[in-house]
mmCIF file of the N, C-alpha and C atoms, coordinates in Angstrom:
data_MODEL
# 
_entry.id   MODEL 
# 
loop_
_atom_site.group_PDB 
_atom_site.id 
_atom_site.type_symbol 
_atom_site.label_atom_id 
_atom_site.label_alt_id 
_atom_site.label_comp_id 
_atom_site.label_asym_id 
_atom_site.label_entity_id 
_atom_site.label_seq_id 
_atom_site.pdbx_PDB_ins_code 
_atom_site.Cartn_x 
_atom_site.Cartn_y 
_atom_site.Cartn_z 
_atom_site.occupancy 
_atom_site.B_iso_or_equiv 
_atom_site.pdbx_formal_charge 
_atom_site.auth_seq_id 
_atom_site.auth_comp_id 
_atom_site.auth_asym_id 
_atom_site.auth_atom_id 
_atom_site.pdbx_PDB_model_num 
ATOM 1   N N  . UNK A 1 1  ? 33.659 93.057  132.829 1.00 0.00 ? 1  UNK A N  1 
ATOM 2   C CA . UNK A 1 1  ? 35.029 93.470  131.823 1.00 0.00 ? 1  UNK A CA 1 
ATOM 3   C C  . UNK A 1 1  ? 35.785 92.845  132.076 1.00 0.00 ? 1  UNK A C  1 
ATOM 4   N N  . UNK A 1 2  ? 35.675 91.909  130.528 1.00 0.00 ? 2  UNK A N  1 
ATOM 5   C CA . UNK A 1 2  ? 37.329 90.625  130.545 1.00 0.00 ? 2  UNK A CA 1 
ATOM 6   C C  . UNK A 1 2  ? 38.131 91.143  131.313 1.00 0.00 ? 2  UNK A C  1 
ATOM 7   N N  . UNK A 1 3  ? 39.096 90.045  131.771 1.00 0.00 ? 3  UNK A N  1 
ATOM 8   C CA . UNK A 1 3  ? 40.281 90.782  132.926 1.00 0.00 ? 3  UNK A CA 1 
ATOM 9   C C  . UNK A 1 3  ? 41.522 91.169  131.393 1.00 0.00 ? 3  UNK A C  1 
ATOM 10  N N  . UNK A 1 4  ? 42.004 90.424  129.955 1.00 0.00 ? 4  UNK A N  1 
ATOM 11  C CA . UNK A 1 4  ? 42.768 91.414  129.467 1.00 0.00 ? 4  UNK A CA 1 
ATOM 12  C C  . UNK A 1 4  ? 41.976 93.264  129.245 1.00 0.00 ? 4  UNK A C  1 
ATOM 13  N N  . UNK A 1 5  ? 40.446 92.973  129.399 1.00 0.00 ? 5  UNK A N  1 
ATOM 14  C CA . UNK A 1 5  ? 40.419 94.956  129.070 1.00 0.00 ? 5  UNK A CA 1 
ATOM 15  C C  . UNK A 1 5  ? 40.897 95.417  129.686 1.00 0.00 ? 5  UNK A C  1 
ATOM 16  N N  . UNK A 1 6  ? 40.705 94.983  131.138 1.00 0.00 ? 6  UNK A N  1 
ATOM 17  C CA . UNK A 1 6  ? 41.319 95.548  132.264 1.00 0.00 ? 6  UNK A CA 1 
ATOM 18  C C  . UNK A 1 6  ? 42.409 96.024  132.850 1.00 0.00 ? 6  UNK A C  1 
ATOM 19  N N  . UNK A 1 7  ? 43.114 94.825  132.599 1.00 0.00 ? 7  UNK A N  1 
ATOM 20  C CA . UNK A 1 7  ? 44.420 94.990  132.428 1.00 0.00 ? 7  UNK A CA 1 
ATOM 21  C C  . UNK A 1 7  ? 45.027 95.718  131.526 1.00 0.00 ? 7  UNK A C  1 
ATOM 22  N N  . UNK A 1 8  ? 44.882 96.023  130.253 1.00 0.00 ? 8  UNK A N  1 
ATOM 23  C CA . UNK A 1 8  ? 44.843 96.895  129.092 1.00 0.00 ? 8  UNK A CA 1 
ATOM 24  C C  . UNK A 1 8  ? 44.755 98.474  129.693 1.00 0.00 ? 8  UNK A C  1 
ATOM 25  N N  . UNK A 1 9  ? 44.054 98.551  130.633 1.00 0.00 ? 9  UNK A N  1 
ATOM 26  C CA . UNK A 1 9  ? 43.133 99.409  131.064 1.00 0.00 ? 9  UNK A CA 1 
ATOM 27  C C  . UNK A 1 9  ? 44.289 99.786  132.182 1.00 0.00 ? 9  UNK A C  1 
ATOM 28  N N  . UNK A 1 10 ? 44.463 99.568  133.496 1.00 0.00 ? 10 UNK A N  1 
ATOM 29  C CA . UNK A 1 10 ? 45.280 99.921  133.828 1.00 0.00 ? 10 UNK A CA 1 
ATOM 30  C C  . UNK A 1 10 ? 46.434 99.784  133.339 1.00 0.00 ? 10 UNK A C  1 
ATOM 31  N N  . UNK A 1 11 ? 47.032 99.535  132.895 1.00 0.00 ? 11 UNK A N  1 
ATOM 32  C CA . UNK A 1 11 ? 48.652 99.770  131.986 1.00 0.00 ? 11 UNK A CA 1 
ATOM 33  C C  . UNK A 1 11 ? 48.947 100.813 131.460 1.00 0.00 ? 11 UNK A C  1 
ATOM 34  N N  . UNK A 1 12 ? 47.459 101.761 130.608 1.00 0.00 ? 12 UNK A N  1 
ATOM 35  C CA . UNK A 1 12 ? 47.429 102.436 129.460 1.00 0.00 ? 12 UNK A CA 1 
ATOM 36  C C  . UNK A 1 12 ? 47.332 103.308 131.323 1.00 0.00 ? 12 UNK A C  1 
ATOM 37  N N  . UNK A 1 13 ? 46.713 103.230 132.400 1.00 0.00 ? 13 UNK A N  1 
ATOM 38  C CA . UNK A 1 13 ? 45.877 104.783 133.267 1.00 0.00 ? 13 UNK A CA 1 
ATOM 39  C C  . UNK A 1 13 ? 48.045 104.572 133.803 1.00 0.00 ? 13 UNK A C  1 
ATOM 40  N N  . UNK A 1 14 ? 48.526 103.538 133.947 1.00 0.00 ? 14 UNK A N  1 
ATOM 41  C CA . UNK A 1 14 ? 49.634 103.684 134.570 1.00 0.00 ? 14 UNK A CA 1 
ATOM 42  C C  . UNK A 1 14 ? 50.853 104.731 133.871 1.00 0.00 ? 14 UNK A C  1 
ATOM 43  N N  . UNK A 1 15 ? 50.581 104.279 132.095 1.00 0.00 ? 15 UNK A N  1 
ATOM 44  C CA . UNK A 1 15 ? 51.394 105.641 131.526 1.00 0.00 ? 15 UNK A CA 1 
ATOM 45  C C  . UNK A 1 15 ? 50.757 106.588 131.732 1.00 0.00 ? 15 UNK A C  1 
ATOM 46  N N  . UNK A 1 16 ? 49.934 107.042 132.249 1.00 0.00 ? 16 UNK A N  1 
ATOM 47  C CA . UNK A 1 16 ? 49.669 108.808 132.206 1.00 0.00 ? 16 UNK A CA 1 
ATOM 48  C C  . UNK A 1 16 ? 50.527 109.739 133.235 1.00 0.00 ? 16 UNK A C  1 
ATOM 49  N N  . UNK A 1 17 ? 50.831 109.027 134.597 1.00 0.00 ? 17 UNK A N  1 
ATOM 50  C CA . UNK A 1 17 ? 51.486 109.406 135.187 1.00 0.00 ? 17 UNK A CA 1 
ATOM 51  C C  . UNK A 1 17 ? 53.165 109.238 135.569 1.00 0.00 ? 17 UNK A C  1 
ATOM 52  N N  . UNK A 1 18 ? 53.510 110.301 135.620 1.00 0.00 ? 18 UNK A N  1 
ATOM 53  C CA . UNK A 1 18 ? 54.962 110.315 135.775 1.00 0.00 ? 18 UNK A CA 1 
ATOM 54  C C  . UNK A 1 18 ? 55.707 110.395 137.062 1.00 0.00 ? 18 UNK A C  1 
ATOM 55  N N  . UNK A 1 19 ? 56.835 110.237 137.294 1.00 0.00 ? 19 UNK A N  1 
ATOM 56  C CA . UNK A 1 19 ? 57.198 110.692 138.832 1.00 0.00 ? 19 UNK A CA 1 
ATOM 57  C C  . UNK A 1 19 ? 57.736 112.061 139.169 1.00 0.00 ? 19 UNK A C  1 
ATOM 58  N N  . UNK A 1 20 ? 58.009 112.902 138.027 1.00 0.00 ? 20 UNK A N  1 
ATOM 59  C CA . UNK A 1 20 ? 57.528 114.153 138.055 1.00 0.00 ? 20 UNK A CA 1 
ATOM 60  C C  . UNK A 1 20 ? 56.485 115.336 138.812 1.00 0.00 ? 20 UNK A C  1 
ATOM 61  N N  . UNK A 1 21 ? 55.016 114.040 138.678 1.00 0.00 ? 21 UNK A N  1 
ATOM 62  C CA . UNK A 1 21 ? 53.847 114.453 138.818 1.00 0.00 ? 21 UNK A CA 1 
ATOM 63  C C  . UNK A 1 21 ? 53.709 114.347 140.172 1.00 0.00 ? 21 UNK A C  1 
ATOM 64  N N  . UNK A 1 22 ? 54.605 113.674 141.415 1.00 0.00 ? 22 UNK A N  1 
ATOM 65  C CA . UNK A 1 22 ? 54.386 113.600 142.138 1.00 0.00 ? 22 UNK A CA 1 
ATOM 66  C C  . UNK A 1 22 ? 53.625 115.013 143.194 1.00 0.00 ? 22 UNK A C  1 
ATOM 67  N N  . UNK A 1 23 ? 52.622 114.464 143.971 1.00 0.00 ? 23 UNK A N  1 
ATOM 68  C CA . UNK A 1 23 ? 52.755 115.921 144.964 1.00 0.00 ? 23 UNK A CA 1 
ATOM 69  C C  . UNK A 1 23 ? 52.948 115.349 146.435 1.00 0.00 ? 23 UNK A C  1 
ATOM 70  N N  . UNK A 1 24 ? 52.632 113.930 146.456 1.00 0.00 ? 24 UNK A N  1 
ATOM 71  C CA . UNK A 1 24 ? 52.835 113.758 148.390 1.00 0.00 ? 24 UNK A CA 1 
ATOM 72  C C  . UNK A 1 24 ? 53.815 112.120 148.293 1.00 0.00 ? 24 UNK A C  1 
ATOM 73  N N  . UNK A 1 25 ? 54.228 112.435 149.483 1.00 0.00 ? 25 UNK A N  1 
ATOM 74  C CA . UNK A 1 25 ? 54.923 110.812 149.461 1.00 0.00 ? 25 UNK A CA 1 
ATOM 75  C C  . UNK A 1 25 ? 54.277 109.547 150.194 1.00 0.00 ? 25 UNK A C  1 
ATOM 76  N N  . UNK A 1 26 ? 54.533 108.737 150.476 1.00 0.00 ? 26 UNK A N  1 
ATOM 77  C CA . UNK A 1 26 ? 53.742 107.557 151.413 1.00 0.00 ? 26 UNK A CA 1 
ATOM 78  C C  . UNK A 1 26 ? 54.816 106.755 151.851 1.00 0.00 ? 26 UNK A C  1 
ATOM 79  N N  . UNK A 1 27 ? 54.678 107.407 153.246 1.00 0.00 ? 27 UNK A N  1 
ATOM 80  C CA . UNK A 1 27 ? 56.198 106.379 154.254 1.00 0.00 ? 27 UNK A CA 1 
ATOM 81  C C  . UNK A 1 27 ? 55.626 105.010 154.131 1.00 0.00 ? 27 UNK A C  1 
ATOM 82  N N  . UNK A 1 28 ? 57.093 103.858 154.743 1.00 0.00 ? 28 UNK A N  1 
ATOM 83  C CA . UNK A 1 28 ? 56.211 102.371 154.223 1.00 0.00 ? 28 UNK A CA 1 
ATOM 84  C C  . UNK A 1 28 ? 57.598 102.195 155.390 1.00 0.00 ? 28 UNK A C  1 
ATOM 85  N N  . UNK A 1 29 ? 57.507 100.979 155.492 1.00 0.00 ? 29 UNK A N  1 
ATOM 86  C CA . UNK A 1 29 ? 58.237 100.403 156.601 1.00 0.00 ? 29 UNK A CA 1 
ATOM 87  C C  . UNK A 1 29 ? 58.077 98.617  155.949 1.00 0.00 ? 29 UNK A C  1 
ATOM 88  N N  . UNK A 1 30 ? 59.791 98.400  155.607 1.00 0.00 ? 30 UNK A N  1 
ATOM 89  C CA . UNK A 1 30 ? 59.977 97.449  155.521 1.00 0.00 ? 30 UNK A CA 1 
ATOM 90  C C  . UNK A 1 30 ? 60.575 96.267  156.875 1.00 0.00 ? 30 UNK A C  1 
ATOM 91  N N  . UNK A 1 31 ? 60.566 95.156  156.896 1.00 0.00 ? 31 UNK A N  1 
ATOM 92  C CA . UNK A 1 31 ? 61.441 94.260  157.979 1.00 0.00 ? 31 UNK A CA 1 
ATOM 93  C C  . UNK A 1 31 ? 61.281 93.313  157.597 1.00 0.00 ? 31 UNK A C  1 
ATOM 94  N N  . UNK A 1 32 ? 62.568 92.827  158.344 1.00 0.00 ? 32 UNK A N  1 
ATOM 95  C CA . UNK A 1 32 ? 63.292 91.439  157.831 1.00 0.00 ? 32 UNK A CA 1 
ATOM 96  C C  . UNK A 1 32 ? 63.620 91.242  159.321 1.00 0.00 ? 32 UNK A C  1 
ATOM 97  N N  . UNK A 1 33 ? 62.670 89.853  160.042 1.00 0.00 ? 33 UNK A N  1 
ATOM 98  C CA . UNK A 1 33 ? 63.774 89.702  161.595 1.00 0.00 ? 33 UNK A CA 1 
ATOM 99  C C  . UNK A 1 33 ? 63.067 90.322  162.280 1.00 0.00 ? 33 UNK A C  1 
ATOM 100 N N  . UNK A 1 34 ? 64.100 91.204  162.987 1.00 0.00 ? 34 UNK A N  1 
ATOM 101 C CA . UNK A 1 34 ? 64.180 92.353  163.535 1.00 0.00 ? 34 UNK A CA 1 
ATOM 102 C C  . UNK A 1 34 ? 64.382 93.419  163.263 1.00 0.00 ? 34 UNK A C  1 
ATOM 103 N N  . UNK A 1 35 ? 65.011 93.287  162.244 1.00 0.00 ? 35 UNK A N  1 
ATOM 104 C CA . UNK A 1 35 ? 65.604 94.799  161.369 1.00 0.00 ? 35 UNK A CA 1 
ATOM 105 C C  . UNK A 1 35 ? 64.414 95.463  160.791 1.00 0.00 ? 35 UNK A C  1 
ATOM 106 N N  . UNK A 1 36 ? 64.525 96.133  160.567 1.00 0.00 ? 36 UNK A N  1 
ATOM 107 C CA . UNK A 1 36 ? 62.919 97.410  160.222 1.00 0.00 ? 36 UNK A CA 1 
ATOM 108 C C  . UNK A 1 36 ? 63.810 98.567  159.524 1.00 0.00 ? 36 UNK A C  1 
ATOM 109 N N  . UNK A 1 37 ? 63.427 98.735  158.141 1.00 0.00 ? 37 UNK A N  1 
ATOM 110 C CA . UNK A 1 37 ? 63.980 99.441  157.409 1.00 0.00 ? 37 UNK A CA 1 
ATOM 111 C C  . UNK A 1 37 ? 62.338 101.023 156.847 1.00 0.00 ? 37 UNK A C  1 
ATOM 112 N N  . UNK A 1 38 ? 62.550 102.035 157.424 1.00 0.00 ? 38 UNK A N  1 
ATOM 113 C CA . UNK A 1 38 ? 61.734 103.090 156.946 1.00 0.00 ? 38 UNK A CA 1 
ATOM 114 C C  . UNK A 1 38 ? 62.000 103.677 155.661 1.00 0.00 ? 38 UNK A C  1 
ATOM 115 N N  . UNK A 1 39 ? 61.438 104.109 155.035 1.00 0.00 ? 39 UNK A N  1 
ATOM 116 C CA . UNK A 1 39 ? 61.918 104.731 153.721 1.00 0.00 ? 39 UNK A CA 1 
ATOM 117 C C  . UNK A 1 39 ? 60.319 105.998 152.977 1.00 0.00 ? 39 UNK A C  1 
ATOM 118 N N  . UNK A 1 40 ? 60.594 106.371 152.554 1.00 0.00 ? 40 UNK A N  1 
ATOM 119 C CA . UNK A 1 40 ? 59.399 107.528 151.639 1.00 0.00 ? 40 UNK A CA 1 
ATOM 120 C C  . UNK A 1 40 ? 59.107 106.715 149.753 1.00 0.00 ? 40 UNK A C  1 
ATOM 121 N N  . UNK A 1 41 ? 58.321 106.841 149.866 1.00 0.00 ? 41 UNK A N  1 
ATOM 122 C CA . UNK A 1 41 ? 58.324 106.823 148.314 1.00 0.00 ? 41 UNK A CA 1 
ATOM 123 C C  . UNK A 1 41 ? 57.419 108.053 147.352 1.00 0.00 ? 41 UNK A C  1 
ATOM 124 N N  . UNK A 1 42 ? 57.875 108.760 146.525 1.00 0.00 ? 42 UNK A N  1 
ATOM 125 C CA . UNK A 1 42 ? 56.716 109.322 145.366 1.00 0.00 ? 42 UNK A CA 1 
ATOM 126 C C  . UNK A 1 42 ? 55.006 109.654 145.308 1.00 0.00 ? 42 UNK A C  1 
ATOM 127 N N  . UNK A 1 43 ? 54.789 109.883 145.396 1.00 0.00 ? 43 UNK A N  1 
ATOM 128 C CA . UNK A 1 43 ? 53.126 108.667 144.886 1.00 0.00 ? 43 UNK A CA 1 
ATOM 129 C C  . UNK A 1 43 ? 52.140 110.435 144.093 1.00 0.00 ? 43 UNK A C  1 
ATOM 130 N N  . UNK A 1 44 ? 51.370 109.877 144.145 1.00 0.00 ? 44 UNK A N  1 
ATOM 131 C CA . UNK A 1 44 ? 49.674 110.738 142.969 1.00 0.00 ? 44 UNK A CA 1 
ATOM 132 C C  . UNK A 1 44 ? 49.414 110.548 143.406 1.00 0.00 ? 44 UNK A C  1 
ATOM 133 N N  . UNK A 1 45 ? 47.548 110.823 144.461 1.00 0.00 ? 45 UNK A N  1 
ATOM 134 C CA . UNK A 1 45 ? 46.896 110.600 144.324 1.00 0.00 ? 45 UNK A CA 1 
ATOM 135 C C  . UNK A 1 45 ? 45.444 110.445 143.583 1.00 0.00 ? 45 UNK A C  1 
ATOM 136 N N  . UNK A 1 46 ? 45.443 109.516 143.287 1.00 0.00 ? 46 UNK A N  1 
ATOM 137 C CA . UNK A 1 46 ? 44.017 109.307 142.358 1.00 0.00 ? 46 UNK A CA 1 
ATOM 138 C C  . UNK A 1 46 ? 42.745 109.592 142.769 1.00 0.00 ? 46 UNK A C  1 
ATOM 139 N N  . UNK A 1 47 ? 42.533 109.651 144.082 1.00 0.00 ? 47 UNK A N  1 
ATOM 140 C CA . UNK A 1 47 ? 40.807 109.432 144.878 1.00 0.00 ? 47 UNK A CA 1 
ATOM 141 C C  . UNK A 1 47 ? 41.023 109.177 146.532 1.00 0.00 ? 47 UNK A C  1 
ATOM 142 N N  . UNK A 1 48 ? 40.221 109.407 147.333 1.00 0.00 ? 48 UNK A N  1 
ATOM 143 C CA . UNK A 1 48 ? 40.085 108.934 148.658 1.00 0.00 ? 48 UNK A CA 1 
ATOM 144 C C  . UNK A 1 48 ? 38.572 108.035 148.451 1.00 0.00 ? 48 UNK A C  1 
ATOM 145 N N  . UNK A 1 49 ? 38.305 106.561 149.449 1.00 0.00 ? 49 UNK A N  1 
ATOM 146 C CA . UNK A 1 49 ? 38.325 106.311 149.428 1.00 0.00 ? 49 UNK A CA 1 
ATOM 147 C C  . UNK A 1 49 ? 36.853 106.182 149.980 1.00 0.00 ? 49 UNK A C  1 
ATOM 148 N N  . UNK A 1 50 ? 35.599 105.612 150.078 1.00 0.00 ? 50 UNK A N  1 
ATOM 149 C CA . UNK A 1 50 ? 34.639 105.928 150.669 1.00 0.00 ? 50 UNK A CA 1 
ATOM 150 C C  . UNK A 1 50 ? 34.681 106.306 152.269 1.00 0.00 ? 50 UNK A C  1 
ATOM 151 N N  . UNK A 1 51 ? 35.252 104.884 152.597 1.00 0.00 ? 51 UNK A N  1 
ATOM 152 C CA . UNK A 1 51 ? 35.648 104.681 154.255 1.00 0.00 ? 51 UNK A CA 1 
ATOM 153 C C  . UNK A 1 51 ? 35.720 105.489 155.092 1.00 0.00 ? 51 UNK A C  1 
ATOM 154 N N  . UNK A 1 52 ? 36.968 107.039 153.941 1.00 0.00 ? 52 UNK A N  1 
ATOM 155 C CA . UNK A 1 52 ? 37.213 107.880 154.743 1.00 0.00 ? 52 UNK A CA 1 
ATOM 156 C C  . UNK A 1 52 ? 38.866 107.651 155.215 1.00 0.00 ? 52 UNK A C  1 
ATOM 157 N N  . UNK A 1 53 ? 38.841 106.529 155.806 1.00 0.00 ? 53 UNK A N  1 
ATOM 158 C CA . UNK A 1 53 ? 40.583 106.480 156.060 1.00 0.00 ? 53 UNK A CA 1 
ATOM 159 C C  . UNK A 1 53 ? 41.939 106.157 154.773 1.00 0.00 ? 53 UNK A C  1 
ATOM 160 N N  . UNK A 1 54 ? 41.135 105.104 153.864 1.00 0.00 ? 54 UNK A N  1 
ATOM 161 C CA . UNK A 1 54 ? 41.957 105.170 152.946 1.00 0.00 ? 54 UNK A CA 1 
ATOM 162 C C  . UNK A 1 54 ? 41.950 105.895 151.543 1.00 0.00 ? 54 UNK A C  1 
ATOM 163 N N  . UNK A 1 55 ? 43.031 106.088 150.749 1.00 0.00 ? 55 UNK A N  1 
ATOM 164 C CA . UNK A 1 55 ? 43.087 106.995 149.787 1.00 0.00 ? 55 UNK A CA 1 
ATOM 165 C C  . UNK A 1 55 ? 44.022 105.823 148.874 1.00 0.00 ? 55 UNK A C  1 
ATOM 166 N N  . UNK A 1 56 ? 43.846 105.703 147.380 1.00 0.00 ? 56 UNK A N  1 
ATOM 167 C CA . UNK A 1 56 ? 43.912 105.056 146.610 1.00 0.00 ? 56 UNK A CA 1 
ATOM 168 C C  . UNK A 1 56 ? 45.320 105.925 145.355 1.00 0.00 ? 56 UNK A C  1 
ATOM 169 N N  . UNK A 1 57 ? 45.982 105.231 145.391 1.00 0.00 ? 57 UNK A N  1 
ATOM 170 C CA . UNK A 1 57 ? 47.438 105.796 145.155 1.00 0.00 ? 57 UNK A CA 1 
ATOM 171 C C  . UNK A 1 57 ? 48.319 105.672 143.685 1.00 0.00 ? 57 UNK A C  1 
ATOM 172 N N  . UNK A 1 58 ? 48.757 106.228 142.927 1.00 0.00 ? 58 UNK A N  1 
ATOM 173 C CA . UNK A 1 58 ? 50.183 105.694 142.270 1.00 0.00 ? 58 UNK A CA 1 
ATOM 174 C C  . UNK A 1 58 ? 51.245 105.928 142.879 1.00 0.00 ? 58 UNK A C  1 
ATOM 175 N N  . UNK A 1 59 ? 52.025 105.195 143.182 1.00 0.00 ? 59 UNK A N  1 
ATOM 176 C CA . UNK A 1 59 ? 53.645 104.982 143.959 1.00 0.00 ? 59 UNK A CA 1 
ATOM 177 C C  . UNK A 1 59 ? 54.470 104.496 142.608 1.00 0.00 ? 59 UNK A C  1 
ATOM 178 N N  . UNK A 1 60 ? 55.576 105.800 142.435 1.00 0.00 ? 60 UNK A N  1 
ATOM 179 C CA . UNK A 1 60 ? 56.758 105.854 141.431 1.00 0.00 ? 60 UNK A CA 1 
ATOM 180 C C  . UNK A 1 60 ? 57.964 105.227 142.345 1.00 0.00 ? 60 UNK A C  1 
ATOM 181 N N  . UNK A 1 61 ? 58.646 104.303 141.474 1.00 0.00 ? 61 UNK A N  1 
ATOM 182 C CA . UNK A 1 61 ? 60.242 103.374 142.308 1.00 0.00 ? 61 UNK A CA 1 
ATOM 183 C C  . UNK A 1 61 ? 59.630 101.972 142.613 1.00 0.00 ? 61 UNK A C  1 
ATOM 184 N N  . UNK A 1 62 ? 60.352 101.583 143.447 1.00 0.00 ? 62 UNK A N  1 
ATOM 185 C CA . UNK A 1 62 ? 60.719 100.151 144.148 1.00 0.00 ? 62 UNK A CA 1 
ATOM 186 C C  . UNK A 1 62 ? 61.511 100.217 145.072 1.00 0.00 ? 62 UNK A C  1 
ATOM 187 N N  . UNK A 1 63 ? 60.772 100.290 146.340 1.00 0.00 ? 63 UNK A N  1 
ATOM 188 C CA . UNK A 1 63 ? 61.430 100.464 148.032 1.00 0.00 ? 63 UNK A CA 1 
ATOM 189 C C  . UNK A 1 63 ? 62.654 101.827 147.541 1.00 0.00 ? 63 UNK A C  1 
ATOM 190 N N  . UNK A 1 64 ? 63.926 100.874 147.421 1.00 0.00 ? 64 UNK A N  1 
ATOM 191 C CA . UNK A 1 64 ? 64.809 102.338 147.542 1.00 0.00 ? 64 UNK A CA 1 
ATOM 192 C C  . UNK A 1 64 ? 65.617 102.887 146.338 1.00 0.00 ? 64 UNK A C  1 
ATOM 193 N N  . UNK A 1 65 ? 64.960 101.996 145.483 1.00 0.00 ? 65 UNK A N  1 
ATOM 194 C CA . UNK A 1 65 ? 65.040 102.823 144.038 1.00 0.00 ? 65 UNK A CA 1 
ATOM 195 C C  . UNK A 1 65 ? 64.357 103.648 143.668 1.00 0.00 ? 65 UNK A C  1 
ATOM 196 N N  . UNK A 1 66 ? 63.992 104.453 144.191 1.00 0.00 ? 66 UNK A N  1 
ATOM 197 C CA . UNK A 1 66 ? 63.059 105.709 143.710 1.00 0.00 ? 66 UNK A CA 1 
ATOM 198 C C  . UNK A 1 66 ? 63.139 106.352 142.328 1.00 0.00 ? 66 UNK A C  1 
ATOM 199 N N  . UNK A 1 67 ? 64.336 106.229 141.820 1.00 0.00 ? 67 UNK A N  1 
ATOM 200 C CA . UNK A 1 67 ? 64.710 106.554 140.544 1.00 0.00 ? 67 UNK A CA 1 
ATOM 201 C C  . UNK A 1 67 ? 63.870 106.077 139.259 1.00 0.00 ? 67 UNK A C  1 
ATOM 202 N N  . UNK A 1 68 ? 63.118 104.341 139.520 1.00 0.00 ? 68 UNK A N  1 
ATOM 203 C CA . UNK A 1 68 ? 63.349 103.353 138.467 1.00 0.00 ? 68 UNK A CA 1 
ATOM 204 C C  . UNK A 1 68 ? 61.580 103.748 137.798 1.00 0.00 ? 68 UNK A C  1 
ATOM 205 N N  . UNK A 1 69 ? 62.035 102.943 136.968 1.00 0.00 ? 69 UNK A N  1 
ATOM 206 C CA . UNK A 1 69 ? 60.818 103.202 136.218 1.00 0.00 ? 69 UNK A CA 1 
ATOM 207 C C  . UNK A 1 69 ? 59.196 102.748 136.636 1.00 0.00 ? 69 UNK A C  1 
ATOM 208 N N  . UNK A 1 70 ? 59.286 102.063 137.483 1.00 0.00 ? 70 UNK A N  1 
ATOM 209 C CA . UNK A 1 70 ? 58.313 101.292 138.513 1.00 0.00 ? 70 UNK A CA 1 
ATOM 210 C C  . UNK A 1 70 ? 57.410 102.046 138.702 1.00 0.00 ? 70 UNK A C  1 
ATOM 211 N N  . UNK A 1 71 ? 55.901 101.971 138.615 1.00 0.00 ? 71 UNK A N  1 
ATOM 212 C CA . UNK A 1 71 ? 54.650 102.553 138.654 1.00 0.00 ? 71 UNK A CA 1 
ATOM 213 C C  . UNK A 1 71 ? 53.210 101.309 139.227 1.00 0.00 ? 71 UNK A C  1 
ATOM 214 N N  . UNK A 1 72 ? 52.715 101.446 140.321 1.00 0.00 ? 72 UNK A N  1 
ATOM 215 C CA . UNK A 1 72 ? 51.702 100.903 141.112 1.00 0.00 ? 72 UNK A CA 1 
ATOM 216 C C  . UNK A 1 72 ? 51.204 101.917 141.589 1.00 0.00 ? 72 UNK A C  1 
ATOM 217 N N  . UNK A 1 73 ? 49.839 101.070 141.486 1.00 0.00 ? 73 UNK A N  1 
ATOM 218 C CA . UNK A 1 73 ? 48.612 101.469 142.165 1.00 0.00 ? 73 UNK A CA 1 
ATOM 219 C C  . UNK A 1 73 ? 48.583 100.635 143.408 1.00 0.00 ? 73 UNK A C  1 
ATOM 220 N N  . UNK A 1 74 ? 48.251 101.754 144.362 1.00 0.00 ? 74 UNK A N  1 
ATOM 221 C CA . UNK A 1 74 ? 48.082 100.886 145.605 1.00 0.00 ? 74 UNK A CA 1 
ATOM 222 C C  . UNK A 1 74 ? 46.626 102.187 146.993 1.00 0.00 ? 74 UNK A C  1 
ATOM 223 N N  . UNK A 1 75 ? 46.590 101.292 147.901 1.00 0.00 ? 75 UNK A N  1 
ATOM 224 C CA . UNK A 1 75 ? 45.639 102.114 148.922 1.00 0.00 ? 75 UNK A CA 1 
ATOM 225 C C  . UNK A 1 75 ? 46.301 101.966 150.122 1.00 0.00 ? 75 UNK A C  1 
ATOM 226 N N  . UNK A 1 76 ? 46.384 103.270 150.717 1.00 0.00 ? 76 UNK A N  1 
ATOM 227 C CA . UNK A 1 76 ? 46.605 102.956 151.743 1.00 0.00 ? 76 UNK A CA 1 
ATOM 228 C C  . UNK A 1 76 ? 45.946 104.361 152.629 1.00 0.00 ? 76 UNK A C  1 
ATOM 229 N N  . UNK A 1 77 ? 46.310 103.663 153.668 1.00 0.00 ? 77 UNK A N  1 
ATOM 230 C CA . UNK A 1 77 ? 45.870 104.840 155.267 1.00 0.00 ? 77 UNK A CA 1 
ATOM 231 C C  . UNK A 1 77 ? 45.965 106.407 154.355 1.00 0.00 ? 77 UNK A C  1 
ATOM 232 N N  . UNK A 1 78 ? 45.221 107.564 154.939 1.00 0.00 ? 78 UNK A N  1 
ATOM 233 C CA . UNK A 1 78 ? 45.176 108.535 154.885 1.00 0.00 ? 78 UNK A CA 1 
ATOM 234 C C  . UNK A 1 78 ? 46.813 108.826 155.796 1.00 0.00 ? 78 UNK A C  1 
ATOM 235 N N  . UNK A 1 79 ? 47.046 108.077 156.781 1.00 0.00 ? 79 UNK A N  1 
ATOM 236 C CA . UNK A 1 79 ? 48.705 108.946 157.200 1.00 0.00 ? 79 UNK A CA 1 
ATOM 237 C C  . UNK A 1 79 ? 49.429 108.640 157.882 1.00 0.00 ? 79 UNK A C  1 
ATOM 238 N N  . UNK A 1 80 ? 49.512 107.434 156.312 1.00 0.00 ? 80 UNK A N  1 
ATOM 239 C CA . UNK A 1 80 ? 51.155 107.308 155.708 1.00 0.00 ? 80 UNK A CA 1 
ATOM 240 C C  . UNK A 1 80 ? 51.511 108.594 154.451 1.00 0.00 ? 80 UNK A C  1 
ATOM 241 N N  . UNK A 1 81 ? 50.486 109.789 154.373 1.00 0.00 ? 81 UNK A N  1 
ATOM 242 C CA . UNK A 1 81 ? 50.539 109.988 152.836 1.00 0.00 ? 81 UNK A CA 1 
ATOM 243 C C  . UNK A 1 81 ? 51.119 111.708 153.714 1.00 0.00 ? 81 UNK A C  1 
ATOM 244 N N  . UNK A 1 82 ? 51.697 112.405 153.340 1.00 0.00 ? 82 UNK A N  1 
ATOM 245 C CA . UNK A 1 82 ? 52.682 113.299 153.770 1.00 0.00 ? 82 UNK A CA 1 
ATOM 246 C C  . UNK A 1 82 ? 52.728 114.479 152.027 1.00 0.00 ? 82 UNK A C  1 
ATOM 247 N N  . UNK A 1 83 ? 52.584 115.666 152.422 1.00 0.00 ? 83 UNK A N  1 
ATOM 248 C CA . UNK A 1 83 ? 52.591 116.723 151.197 1.00 0.00 ? 83 UNK A CA 1 
ATOM 249 C C  . UNK A 1 83 ? 53.434 116.864 151.086 1.00 0.00 ? 83 UNK A C  1 
ATOM 250 N N  . UNK A 1 84 ? 54.555 116.805 149.490 1.00 0.00 ? 84 UNK A N  1 
ATOM 251 C CA . UNK A 1 84 ? 55.590 117.440 149.116 1.00 0.00 ? 84 UNK A CA 1 
ATOM 252 C C  . UNK A 1 84 ? 55.657 118.758 148.993 1.00 0.00 ? 84 UNK A C  1 
# 
């Protein structure tokens, strides 16, 4: 599959999901030097990975701005997820 086609499929997939559809929250940590900031972001589980440790999710928002229209696909550890 060429890069343009895979990019189009990924963008099409992202547009299907909305923040209102979120079923979980992912716990995140941002650090700058010795300063640490913990926060959560709404997400939707797409699938569990074969290794049994990670999960593929769609995350809504951007760090502290959870109401933004930003949507990203991420792979995270199951331990970082919390049901709503």
